VEXBAZA-101301 format. One record per atom (N, C-alpha, C): residue in one letter; x, y, z. Coordinates in steps of 0.1 Angstrom, whole numbers, plus 2048, in hexadecimal, padded with zeros to 3 digits. Example, Ala and Ser with C-alpha at 12.3 -4.5 7.8 and 13.67 -1.06 7.14 Angstrom:
2
a8847C784Ea87B7D384Ea8847DF84Es8807EA847s8897F5847s88180084F
This chain:
169
x7EE7F4890x7E57F5884x7D77F4889x7CE7FD884x7C07FD888x7B87FB87Bx7AF7F187Cx7A67EE871x7987F3875x7927FB86Cx78580086Fx77A7F586Cx7747F1877x76A7E6876x75E7EA86Dx75B7F786Cx7507FB864x7517F7855x75D7F6850x75F7F3842x75B7E583Fx75A7DC849x7567CE847x7477CC848x73F7D784Bx7317D684Dx7297D1841x72E7D3835x7277CF829x72A7C1824x7347BB82Bx7397AE826x7307A382Cx72F798824x72878C829x730786834x72A78083Ex73177A849x73C770845x73A76883Ax74475F836x75076682Fx74F77282Bx759779824x76278282Ex75C78483Ax76378E843x77178A846x77477E848x78177984Cx78B77D841x788779834x79177C829x79278B827x787793828x7887A1826x7917A7831x78F7A383Dx7977A7848x7A67A4846x7A9798842x7B779483Fx7BD79C834x7B579E829x7BA7A681Ex7BD7B4822x7B57BA82Bx7B77C7830x7C37C8838x7C57BE841x7D27BE849x7DE7BD840x7DE7B4836x7E97B382Dx7EB7C1825x7E07C7821x7E17D481Ax7E87DE823x7E37E082Fx7E97EA839x7F77E683Dx7FA7D983Ex8077D5842x8117D8837x80C7D782Ax8157DB81Fx8187EA820x80F7F2824x812801826x81D803831x81C7FB83Bx8267FC846x8337F8841x8347ED83Ax8417E8836x8477F182Bx83F7F7822x8457FE817x84A80C81Ax847811826x84B81E82Ax85981D831x860828831x86D827838x86A826847x87482284Ex87382185Dx86F82E863x86582D86Cx86183A872x86A83E87Dx870834884x87983788Fx88783288Dx89083B88Dx89E83788Cx8A583C899x8B183789Bx8B983C8A6x8BB84A8A4x8B88528AFx8B98618AEx8BF8668BBx8C78708B9x8CE8758C5x8C487D8CEx8B98818C8x8AF8898D0x8A38808D5x8A58728D5x89B8698D8x8998678E7x8988728EEx8958718FDx88686F8FEx882869909x87386690Bx86A87290Ax86E87E90Fx86588990Ex86388E8FFx86D88D8F7x86C8918E9x8638878E2x86587A8E4x85D86F8DEx84F8718E2x84C8748EFx83E8768F3x8388828ECx83F88D8EBx83A8988E4x8378958D5x84088E8CEx83D88A8C1x8318818BFx8308778C9x82486E8C9x8178768CBx8178808D3x80B8888D6x8088908C9x8128968C3x80F89E8B7x80A8958ACx80F8898AAx80B8808A0x7FC87B8A3x7F98788AFx7EC8748B3x7E287F8B0x7E588C8B4x7DC8978B1x7DA8998A2x7E489789Ax7E389988Cx7DA88E886x7DC88188Ax7D4876886x7C587888Ax7C387D896x7B587F89Bx7AE88A893x7B5895890x7B08A1889x7B98A687Ex7B989E873x7C28A3868x7BD8B0862x7C68B985Fx7C28C6859x7BE8C484Ax7B38BE848x7AF8BB83Ax7AD8C7831x7A88D2837x7A58DD82Ex7B28E482Ax7BD8E2831x7CA8E882Dx7D28DF824x7CE8D3822x7D68C981Bx7D48CA80Cx7DE8CA804x7DB8CA7F5x7D48BD7F1x7CE8BD7E6x7C78B17E1x7D18A67DFx7CE89A7E5x7D788F7E4x7D58877D8x7E08827D3x7E08797C7x7DB86B7CDx7D08667C7x7CB8597CCx7D484E7CDx7DE84D7C4x7E78427C4x7F48457CBx7F58507D2x8018547D8x80684A7E2x7FD8447EAx80083A7F4x80082C7EFx7FD82A7E3x7FC81D7DDx80581B7D1x81281F7D3x81C81F7C8x8228127C6x82D8127BEx8348067BAx8397FE7C7x83F8057D0x8447FE7DCx8387F77E4x82D7FF7E5x8227F97ECx81D7EC7E5x81B7EE7D8x8167E27D0x81F7D67D1x82C7D97D1x8367CE7D2x8357C77DFx8347CF7EAx8337CA7F8x8267C27F9x81B7C87F4x80E7C17F5x80D7B47EEx8137B37E2x8137A77DAx81C79C7E1x8277A07E7x8307977EEx8287917FAx82179A802x81A79580Ex80F78C809x80878F7FFx7FD7877FAx8027797F5x80E7797EFx81476C7EBx8177647F7x81C76A802x82076380Ex81475D815x809765815x7FC76081Bx7F7754813x7F8755806x7F474A7FDx7FC73E800x80973F801x812734804x80F72E811x80A73681Bx806731828x7F872B828x7F172B81Dx7E472581Cx7D872E81Cx7DA73B81Bx7CF74581Bx7CE74B80Dx7C4748805x7C374D7F8x7BA75A7F8x7C07657F5x7B97727F5x7BA7787E7x7B077D7E1x7B17837D4x7BA78E7D4x7C27907C9x7CB79A7C7x7C57A87C9x7B97AA7C4x7B37B77C4x7AE7BB7D2x7AD7B17DBx7A97B57E9x7B57BB7F0x7C17B57EEx7CD7BA7F5x7D37C67EEx7D17C77E1x7D77D17D9x7CD7D77CFx7C37DF7D4x7B87E47CCx7BC7EF7C2x7C57EC7B9x7CB7F67B0x7C07FD7A7x7B67F67A3x7AB7FD79Bx7A58097A2x7A58087AFx79F8147B6x7A88207B4x7B481E7B1x7BE82A7B0x7C282C7A1x7BA827798x7BD82978Ax7C9822784x7CD81778Bx7D980F786x7D4802780x7DE7FB77Ax7DB7EE774x7D77E477Fx7CF7DA77Bx7CB7D0785x7D77CA78Cx7D67C6798x7E17C07A0x7E77B4799x7DF7AD791x7E47A178Ax7EF7A5780x7ED7B177Ax7F77B5770x8047B8778x8037BD784x80F7BF78Cx8157B2791x80D7A8794x81179B798x81979578Dx814796781x81B790775x829798773x8287A5775x8347AD773x83F7AA77Ex83A7A6789x8447A3794x84B796791x84678E788x84C781785x84D777790x858770791x85A76679Cx86076C7A8x8617797A9x86877F7B5x86177B7C2x85477A7C4x84F7767D1x8537687D4x85475F7CBx8597517CDx8677517D1x8707587C9x87E7587CBx88275E7D9x87A7697DDx87E7707E9x87476D7F4x86E7627F4x86475E7FEx86A75E80Cx87675C80Ex87D75B81Bx88376881Fx883772816x88977F819x87F788821x885791829x87C79B82Fx8777A4824x86A7A9826x8647B281Cx86C7BE81Bx8717C4826x8797D0825x8867CE81Dx88C7C281Dx8977BF815x8937BE807x8887B8804x8837B77F6x8817C57F1x87B7CE7F8x8787DB7F4x8857E37F2x8907DF7F9x89C7E67F8x8A47E27EBx8A07D77E6x8A67D37D9x89F7D97CDx8A67DB7C2x8A07E07B6x8947D87B2x8897DE7AEx87D7D77AAx87F7D179Cx8787C6798x8797C178Bx8767CC781x87D7CC775x87B7D676Bx86C7D7766x8667CB765x8587CB760x84E7D2769x8507D1776x8477D7780x8497E777Fx8567EB77Dx8597F977Cx8527FE76Fx8537F7764x84C7FB757x83D7FC759x8377F2760x8297F2762x8257FF76Ax82D802775x82A80D77Dx82B81A775x83681B76Dx838827764x82D82975Bx82881E754x81D81F74Bx810823752x80E81D75Ex802821765x80283076Ax80E83476Ex80F842773x80D84C767x81384875Bx811851750x80385174Bx7FC84674Cx7EE846748x7E684E752x7E884C75Fx7E1854769x7E3863768x7F0867765x7F3875764x7EC87B757x7EC87374Cx7E6878740x7D787A742x7D187174Ax7C387174Dx7C087E755x7C888175Fx7C688C767x7C789975Fx7D189A756x7D38A674Dx7C68A8744x7C189D73Ex7B689E736x7A98A273Dx7A889D74Ax79C8A2752x79D8B1755x7A98B6758x7AB8C475Bx7A88CC74Fx7AC8C7743x7AA8CF737x79B8CF734x7938C4737x7858C4735x77E8CE73Ex7838D074Ax77D8D9754x7808E774Fx78C8EA74Ax78F8F8746x7888FB739
């Protein structure tokens, strides 16, 4: 995981540690909420893995942005990500590091309800599953209330997108 130090340039020196830690938790939630990148494969010989690593590195270094369709801003910050981020934030808090919900899970940037609304929707799950692996938590069905919150946010976001396109037309 690579953190861009430039994003911390505007922070006050006393805030840098918390902002850095919140950023690490945010990015770690992305890692945990995605399916495994590497599984046992019959073609996993060293030359093939080296080729795939080179292709991936080239893509990351020079992504074909002009050929990519417009991305949905909340695409990478969905229900699974929010759930993982809130669990990680709860564990950090239990370990003595208090970080604001919006720093770890900046939902407002993506047109979603505030992270606190998702924390409430999650209920006591972070406490009950504090000893479980995050991947195991994500493999279990989410609480119904967090699914409702996500569905409401998604419907609101989509209706907003449609109304914007109608205004343009």
